[in-house]
C-alpha positions in Angstrom: 60.4 32.3 30.0 58.3 32.1 26.9 56.2 29.3 25.7 54.8 28.5 22.3 51.1 27.9 21.8 49.7 26.9 18.4 46.1 27.9 17.7 43.8 27.6 14.7 42.1 30.8 13.5 39.4 31.4 10.9 40.7 33.2 7.9 38.6 36.2 8.8 40.0 36.3 12.4 43.6 35.9 11.1 43.1 38.8 8.6 41.6 41.0 11.3 44.5 40.2 13.6 47.0 41.0 10.8 45.3 44.3 10.0 45.1 45.4 13.6 48.8 44.4 14.2 49.8 46.5 11.2 47.7 49.5 12.4 49.1 49.3 15.9 52.7 48.7 14.7 52.9 45.5 16.7 54.1 42.0 15.9 51.1 39.6 15.6 52.4 37.5 18.5 52.6 40.6 20.8 49.1 41.7 19.8 47.7 38.3 20.4 49.6 38.0 23.7 48.1 41.3 24.9 44.6 40.4 23.8 44.8 37.2 25.7 46.1 38.9 28.8 43.3 41.4 28.6 40.7 38.7 28.2 42.1 36.8 31.2 42.1 39.9 33.4 38.5 40.7 32.4 37.5 37.1 33.1 39.1 37.1 36.6 37.6 40.5 37.3 34.1 39.3 36.5 34.5 36.1 38.5 35.8 38.0 41.5 32.9 40.5 41.2 30.3 37.7 41.2 32.0 35.9 44.2 32.2 39.1 46.2 28.6 40.0 45.5 27.5 36.5 46.6 29.6 36.5 49.8 28.7 39.8 51.3 25.9 42.3 51.7 28.3 45.2 51.0 27.7 46.6 47.5 30.9 46.4 45.6 31.4 48.8 42.7 33.5 48.0 39.6 36.1 50.4 40.9 36.3 48.3 44.2 36.8 45.1 42.3 39.4 46.8 40.0 41.4 47.8 43.1 41.3 44.3 44.4 42.3 42.7 41.1 45.1 45.2 40.3 
């Protein structure tokens, strides 16, 4: 199921998004969707890394965290 989200962008950000979408051969909504998914993944990754580091004495590497998140 798809949902619609309306956002306001600065003219500079909109132009950059349009340029990148054209370069990548993607629709703007697909590019924005992937960018948001990447941002959310990175955010979850960083939060999980901090929690794991705070909860244990075992040193977790970024690769360890990636394995857990993926």
